[in-house]
N, C-alpha and C positions, 0 to 999 in steps of 0.2 A: 929095676922096678921102682917106680916113683913112690915117695913116702906118702903114707896115708894122711889126709888132711884131718886135723883135729876139729871136731864139731863142738861148738859152744852150746851147752844145754842149760835151760832154765826151768824151774819147777814152780808151779802155782797151784796151791791147794790150801784150804783153810783148816785142814786136819793135819796135825803133826805126824800122826802115824802114816798117813797117805804119802806125805812128802818123804818120810824116811824110807818107805817101801820102794819108791821110785829111785831114790838115791842108792839104796842097797843093790837094786838090780842093775844100776849103771856102774857100780863100783869096779867091776871087772872088765869093763869095755874100754880098751886102751885108746880108742879114737874119740872118746867122749869126755869132755871136761865140763863138769857142772859149775857154772860161773855164778850161780846165785839161786835164791828161792824167795817166794813171797807167800804170806798167809792171807792176803786180802787183795782185792782188785786195785785199789789206789796205789799200794806199794808195788804191785806188779807193773803197773803202767810206768811208774817213776823209774824202776830199775831196768825194765826192758828198753825204755827209751835211751837210757844211758849205756847199757851193756850191749845192746843190739845182738842178742843171741841168734844162733842159726836154727835152733830147735827149741820148742817150748812144749812141755807137758802141762796142759791147762785144764783145771777143774771148771766145770760148768756152774754147778750150784754153789755160789758163795754169797755171803751176806753183803749187802750194800751195792756191790757191783758184780754181775755174773761174768763168766768167761767170754761170752760174745761181746759184752760191753768193753772188756779189756782190749780185745782185738780192735774194736772200732776206735778206741782212744789212741792206740799206738800206730794204727795203720798209716797215718799220714807221714810218719817219720821212719817206720821200720815194719816190715811184714815178714815174720819168720815162718818156717815150716811148723805147723801146729798139730800135735796129737791131743785131741780132746779127751778128757777123763770125766766120766759121768757115772752116777749110781742108778738112775731110774728114768731119766727124761726120754720118753719114747719119741716125742717129736724130734728131739735132737738126733737120736739114732737114725730115724728115717731121713732127716735132712742130710746127715753126714754121708749116708749111703747114696742118696740121690746125687750128691755133688762129689762123690768119690773121695771124701776126706776121711782120714783114719781117726779111730776113737778106741778107748779102752773102757770097757764096762766093768765097774767095780763089783765084786772083787775079781781081779784078773789073774790069770795063771802065768807062770814063767814063760810057757810057750807062746801065749798070746802077746805078752809084752815083747818077747824077742821078735815076733813077726812084725809088730808095729814099729819096733826100732829099726829093723832091716829095711822096711818100707821108707821110714823117715830118712835113713842114710841115702837111699836112692833119690828121694825128693831133694835133699840138700845138694847132692852131687849135680843134679840137673836143674837147680833153681834158676839158672840163667835163662831157661826157656819159658819161665813165668807161668807154666801150666798150672802148678799148684796154687800160685797166688790168684790166678784167674778163677779157679774153682772156689777158693775161699771168698773172693770178692762176690761171686754169684750167691753164695750163702748169706753174706752180709746184706746184699741187696734184697734178697727174699725176706730176711728178718725185718728190714726197714718197712717193707710193704705190709707184712703181717702186723707189725706194731701199729702202723697207721690205721689198718683195718680194725684192730682191736679197740682203738680210741675213737671210732666213728661216732658221730653225733647221736645216732639212734640205731637200735638193733635192725639189721637188715639193710641199712644204708650201704651203698657201694662207695668205697673210698679209692682214691687214685694216688699214684706216686707223687710225692712232693720233692724227692731227692733221688739221685742215682749215685751209686758208688762206682767209681771208675779208677783205673790205673793210668798214671801219667808221669813219664820221666822217673820211673822207679818210686813214685809216691802214690799214695791213695788220696783221691780228691772226692769230696761230696759235692755234687753239682745240683743246685736247686733247679727244679723244672721251670721255675719262673724265669731263669736266665737262659733257657734254651731258645735258639732262633729256629733251627730246623734240624732234622735228622735224616741221614741217608743210609741205605743198606750197604753193608760191606761183607758179603759172603755170610758166615754164621754170626757176624757181629753187626753192630750199628755204629755209625760215626755221628756223634752228637756235636753240633756246631753251636758255640757259645761266644757271642761277641766278635763277629767278623771272622778273622783267620783262626781263632782259637777253636780247637776241636778235641774231643776225647772219644776213645773207643770203649764200648760197653758190650758185654757178651749177652745180648738179648736179640731176639728176632724182631722184625718189624711188626709181625702180627701180635707178639707179646707186648711190645711197646704201645701199639694202637689200643690194645685192650686195657692197659694199665694207666694210660694217660687220660686226663679229663677231656672228654669229647667237646665240652663247651669251650675249651681253650686250644685244643690240638686237633688237626684234621689230617687224615691220610689223603694225599693228593696224587699219588703215583705209586706204582708197585714198589718203588724203591725210595720213597720220601714221605716224611711227615713234617708239617709246619705248625709253628705256634701262630694262631690266627691273628693276634694283635701285632705281629711283626710284618704283616702284609701291608704294603703301601698302595699298590694298585693291581688290578686284574685286567689283562688285555686279551681279548679273543684272538686266536690265531687261525686254526683251520680244523674242519671236521669236528667241532665241538670241544676242541682242546683250548686251553688258555695258558698264557704266561703270567706268572705271579712275580711281581717285583717287590722284594722285601725292603725294609727301611734302610738296610745297610748296602743296598744295591745288588744283592744276589738275585738272580732270576731262576725261577723253578718252573717246571712244567706241570700243570694240572690237566690230567687226561680225562676224557669223557667218562671213563669207567668209574672214576672217583669223584666226579663233579658234584654229585648229590651230597657227599660227605661235608663239603665246604659251602656250597651254594643252596642246598636244599633240593627237594624233588623237582622244583620248577626252575632251578637255576640254569 
C-alpha cells in the first residue's frame, strides 16, 4: 500500500484563539503538517508565496487585507486548496456554496471541521485536474465584477468587466479587457485571444461575457464569437447578409446576419 502523502497546511487568522483552535484540531492528523501561520494578510501573502502550502485555512474578515485579497495576491505564483473561515459574511457563504468551495462557519464543531478536512484531502489528491482551482478562479472573477460595480460612478449605473481572472500554465493571470482582440466559444468555456497567438481559457459562457462586456467596445458577431470593435480593420460582404471581418492582426472572423445589428446597427 503506497505511503500517504503529507499535506502542507497553513493557517491565516487575525485571532490567536482561532489559529490555536485549528492547530489543535490538526494535531492528531498524521498526514497534515502545519508549515506556518499568519495573523494578517500581508504576512500571509509573504509566507504563502515562499512556503507554497497545499492547503490553507483562511479567515475572511481581517484588518487591512481580507481573505479574498490574500488569494488574489498569491494566485499568480501559487494557488492552494482553500478552506475559508468566516464568522458572519452571508454573501461569502452564498458565494462559496454557488462555486462549490468549502468553508467553516465560526464557531465550528469537531464534526464539521473533520468533514471540511476530509473534503480538502480529496481536493489536494486530485489537484492536478484543476477543478478546484477553476472554481476558485470563478469566485475571484465574480468578486472583481462586484467590486467594479460597487465603485460605479453613480447609483444605478451599469458597470462592465475591466479584467478577467484566468489560469495559464499553472499560473493565475489578470487579463485586461483592453487587451482582448476577440473571444471564441469552447464548450462551457471561452477562449480569450490576446495579441495574436496568445490565448487564455476562462470559465464563462458567451452569453455571460456578452452581458458583462461593454457593448460600446465589444460586439457579438456569431453564436461562437465576440470581437473588440476597434480591432476590426475591414468588413467585407460575402453572401446572404454575412460578412467577413478582418482584424488588424490578420485574423478573419465571420459576422452572421443574425448578429449583424449588434455591430452595424439596425440598418447595417
